[in-house]
C-alpha positions in Angstrom: 10.6 7.7 -9.4 12.7 9.6 -6.8 16.4 9.1 -7.6 17.7 9.6 -4.1 16.0 6.5 -2.7 16.2 2.9 -3.7 13.5 1.2 -5.8 12.5 -0.8 -2.8 11.9 2.3 -0.7 10.1 3.9 -3.6 7.7 0.9 -3.7 7.2 1.0 0.1 6.4 4.7 0.2 3.8 4.2 -2.5 2.2 1.4 -0.4 2.2 3.6 2.6 0.4 6.3 0.6 -2.1 3.8 -0.8 -3.0 2.6 2.7 -3.1 6.0 4.3 -6.9 6.1 4.1 -8.9 3.8 6.3 -10.0 0.6 4.6 -11.1 -3.0 5.3 -7.6 -4.1 4.4 -5.8 -2.3 7.2 -5.8 -5.2 9.7 -4.3 -7.8 7.4 -1.5 -5.3 6.6 -1.0 -4.7 10.3 -1.0 -8.4 11.1 1.8 -9.1 8.7 3.9 -6.1 9.6 3.7 -6.7 13.4 4.3 -10.5 13.0 7.6 -9.8 11.2 8.8 -6.6 12.7 7.6 -6.6 16.3 10.0 -7.3 19.2 8.1 -8.4 22.4 9.2 -7.2 25.8 7.7 -7.8 29.2 6.9 -4.7 31.3 5.1 -4.9 34.6 3.9 -8.4 33.7 2.4 -7.1 30.5 3.5 -7.8 26.9 4.6 -4.6 25.0 5.8 -4.3 21.4 8.6 -2.3 19.8 8.7 -1.7 16.0 11.6 -0.2 14.2 12.0 1.3 10.7 14.2 3.7 8.9 11.4 4.9 6.7 9.3 7.9 8.1 6.3 7.2 5.9 6.1 3.5 7.0 6.5 4.6 10.7 3.7 7.2 10.3 1.4 4.6 8.6 1.8 1.9 11.2 1.7 4.3 14.1 -1.5 5.9 12.8 -3.2 2.6 12.1 -2.5 1.2 15.6 -3.7 4.4 17.2 -6.8 4.5 14.9 -7.9 1.0 15.8 -6.6 0.4 19.3 -6.3 3.7 21.1 -3.6 6.0 22.4 -1.2 3.6 24.2 1.3 3.9 21.3 4.2 6.2 20.9 6.4 7.2 18.0 10.0 8.4 18.5 13.2 8.6 16.5 16.9 8.5 17.1 19.9 9.1 14.9 22.1 6.0 14.4 25.9 6.0 14.3 25.6 6.0 10.5 23.7 9.3 10.8 20.5 7.6 9.6 17.2 8.2 11.3 15.6 5.2 13.1 12.0 5.5 14.0 10.6 3.4 16.8 6.9 2.7 17.6 6.4 1.6 21.2 3.1 -0.1 21.9 2.1 -0.4 25.6 -0.3 -2.7 27.4 -2.7 -2.7 24.4 -0.2 -5.0 22.7 -1.9 -8.1 24.1 -5.3 -6.9 22.8 -3.7 -6.2 19.3 -2.0 -9.6 19.1 -5.3 -11.3 20.0 -7.4 -9.2 17.7 -5.1 -9.8 14.7 -4.6 -13.4 15.7 -0.8 -13.2 15.4 1.2 -16.3 16.2 4.8 -15.5 17.1 5.8 -19.0 18.2 4.0 -21.3 15.7 4.9 -19.3 12.6 1.5 -19.7 11.0 -0.8 -17.2 9.3 -4.3 -16.7 10.7 -7.0 -17.7 8.2 -9.1 -14.9 9.4 -6.6 -12.4 8.1 -6.4 -13.9 4.6 -9.9 -15.0 3.7 -9.9 -13.7 0.1 -7.7 -12.1 -2.6 -8.1 -8.6 -1.2 -7.0 -9.6 2.3 -4.1 -11.7 0.9 -3.0 -8.6 -1.1 -3.0 -6.5 2.1 -1.1 -9.1 4.1 1.6 -9.4 1.5 1.8 -5.6 1.3 2.4 -5.5 5.1 5.0 -8.3 4.8 6.8 -6.4 2.0 6.9 -3.2 4.1 8.4 -5.2 7.0 11.1 -7.3 5.2 10.8 -7.0 1.4 13.2 -5.7 -1.3 13.2 -5.4 -5.1 16.3 -4.7 -7.2 16.1 -1.6 -9.4 14.7 -2.6 -12.8 17.6 -0.7 -14.3 19.9 -3.5 -13.4 20.0 -6.8 -15.4 19.4 -8.8 -12.2 15.7 -8.9 -11.6 15.2 -10.0 -8.0 12.5 -9.7 -5.4 12.7 -11.2 -1.9 11.3 -11.3 1.6 13.5 -12.4 4.5 12.1 -14.2 7.6 13.6 -15.5 10.9 11.2 -18.5 10.8 11.4 -21.1 8.0 7.9 -22.3 8.9 6.5 -18.8 8.5 8.2 -18.5 5.2 6.5 -21.7 4.0 3.1 -20.3 5.1 4.0 -17.2 3.0 4.7 -19.4 0.0 1.3 -21.0 0.4 -0.3 -17.6 0.6 1.1 -16.7 -2.9 -0.3 -20.0 -4.3 -3.8 -19.1 -2.9 -3.9 -15.7 -4.6 -6.0 -16.1 -7.7 -5.4 -12.7 -9.3 -1.9 -13.5 -10.5 0.5 -16.5 -11.0 3.5 -15.8 -8.8 5.7 -18.7 -7.7 8.4 -17.7 -5.2 11.2 -20.1 -4.3 12.6 -20.8 -0.8 16.2 -20.7 0.2 18.3 -20.2 3.3 20.9 -17.4 3.9 22.7 -17.8 7.2 20.0 -17.8 9.9 17.3 -16.4 7.6 14.6 -18.1 5.4 14.3 -16.2 2.1 11.5 -16.4 -0.4 12.4 -14.9 -3.8 11.4 -14.3 -7.4 13.7 -13.7 -10.3 11.2 -13.7 -13.2 10.6 -10.1 -14.2 7.0 -10.7 -15.2 6.1 -12.2 -11.8 7.9 -9.3 -10.0 5.8 -6.8 -12.0 2.6 -8.8 -11.2 3.6 -8.7 -7.5 3.8 -4.9 -7.6 0.2 -4.8 -9.0 -0.9 -7.4 -6.3 0.2 -5.1 -3.4 -1.3 -2.0 -5.0 2.0 -0.3 -6.1 0.6 0.7 -9.6 3.0 3.6 -10.2 6.0 1.4 -9.3 4.6 -1.3 -11.6 4.5 1.3 -14.5 8.1 2.5 -13.7 9.2 -1.1 -13.6 7.6 -1.9 -16.9 8.9 1.3 -18.6 12.5 0.4 -17.7 11.9 -3.2 -18.8 10.7 -2.0 -22.2 13.8 0.1 -22.6 16.0 -2.9 -21.7 14.1 -5.4 -23.9 12.5 -3.7 -26.9 11.7 -7.0 -28.6 9.1 -7.7 -26.0 7.7 -4.3 -25.8 4.2 -5.1 -27.3 3.3 -7.4 -24.5 4.7 -5.1 -21.8 2.9 -2.1 -23.2 -0.3 -4.1 -22.7 0.7 -4.6 -19.1 1.3 -0.9 -18.6 -2.2 -0.2 -20.1 -3.7 -2.7 -17.7 -1.9 -1.0 -14.7 -3.0 2.4 -15.9 -6.6 1.3 -16.2 -6.4 -0.2 -12.7 -4.8 3.0 -11.3 -7.6 5.1 -12.9 -10.2 2.7 -11.4 -8.7 2.8 -8.0 -8.4 6.6 -8.1 -12.1 6.8 -9.2 -13.1 4.6 -6.3 -11.2 6.7 -3.8 -12.8 9.9 -5.1 -16.3 8.4 -5.0 -15.7 7.3 -1.4 -14.6 10.8 -0.4 -17.4 12.5 -2.3 -20.0 10.2 -0.6 -18.4 11.1 2.7 -18.7 14.8 1.9 -22.4 14.2 0.9 -23.2 12.4 4.1 -21.5 15.0 6.4 -22.1 18.2 4.5 -24.3 17.6 1.5 -23.1 18.1 -2.1 -25.8 20.7 -2.7 -24.3 22.8 0.1 -20.9 23.1 -1.6 -20.6 26.8 -2.7 -18.3 26.3 -5.6 -20.4 25.4 -8.7 -17.6 23.5 -10.4 -16.8 21.4 -7.3 -20.5 20.7 -6.9 -20.9 19.6 -10.6 -17.7 17.5 -10.5 -19.0 15.6 -7.5 -22.2 14.8 -9.4 -20.2 13.8 -12.6 -17.8 11.5 -10.6 -20.7 9.7 -8.9 -22.3 9.2 -12.3 -19.1 8.1 -14.0 -16.9 6.4 -11.4 -14.4 4.9 -13.9 -14.1 8.0 -16.2 -10.6 9.5 -16.7 -9.8 13.1 -15.9 -9.9 13.9 -19.6 -13.4 12.3 -19.9 -14.6 14.3 -16.9 -13.2 17.5 -18.4 -15.1 16.9 -21.6 -18.3 16.2 -19.6 -17.9 19.3 -17.5 -17.1 21.5 -20.6 -20.3 20.3 -22.2 -22.4 21.0 -19.0 -20.9 24.5 -18.4 -20.6 25.4 -22.1 -17.0 26.6 -21.4 -13.6 24.8 -21.9 -12.5 22.8 -18.8 -9.0 21.2 -18.9 -7.7 18.1 -17.3 -5.6 20.4 -15.1 -8.7 22.2 -13.9 -10.3 18.8 -12.9 -7.2 17.8 -11.1 -7.2 21.1 -9.1 -10.9 20.6 -8.2 -10.3 17.1 -7.0 -7.4 18.4 -4.8 -9.8 21.0 -3.3 -12.4 18.3 -2.7 -9.8 16.1 -1.0 -8.9 18.9 1.3 -12.6 19.4 2.1 -12.9 15.7 2.9 -9.9 15.8 5.2 -11.3 18.7 7.1 -14.7 16.9 7.5 -13.0 13.7 8.6 -11.0 15.3 11.4 
């Protein structure tokens, strides 16, 4: 984990990286982020939106997704605040009304559209978007485990509580409280916080959280090590899925057989045949096929090269 940023920012930057590729979970994430973060302004009798964040990676993610799905009537700028911090602003023009309609965002009623949270996958994305907009998690290095999300609308906070109860992949039970003019939903149980990190796709953050918890509470290490293994397996699975998706894209737009590098070509075939294999397992398979030692580092380098090829083709 980067030491110069808070644990909350570390988690958010991981989420931004996880969602950088286009997926069917983009719109639930956008719906939550815009519902919480957007300020509406009336310009030439049209509703526009302004979004603000101090995190460059979040700004880039939200700006890119809006532009990708809804066109070019969106602008990204930044200013330096009096505290010498950078504030990024995303200004969405006349397409704002189309976006609000498409994502079925209700700013007045404080409800969550059923179309945005039809299943666990969409609920996960919606909660990830909400966390990007208004969430925080204390560093696990402290003795005070605490996760919260802060909302202006108590009704919306209650809808968010209901969303947690609908998610079948984990048992997380936030509580509701008020702090001045805000409605806060929060969790203080460390296991539930760790499960939330997995829920929103922050697997590296989950592992960091678990590792520090183990150091703090060695007596419970056996159960927590099991959780880390589960997070590792899920991370390997997700990495494999992303690699398969990119390789299939390369095959459709270039053709695996047209890749000049023999090792890259063979790795594509092996990954498609073994979508859940670890890098070490793929190294062993390739070593056997080529009759020469191939290391995990070699495999990692080849995947980076294939990822760059995918990015060039996707432009």
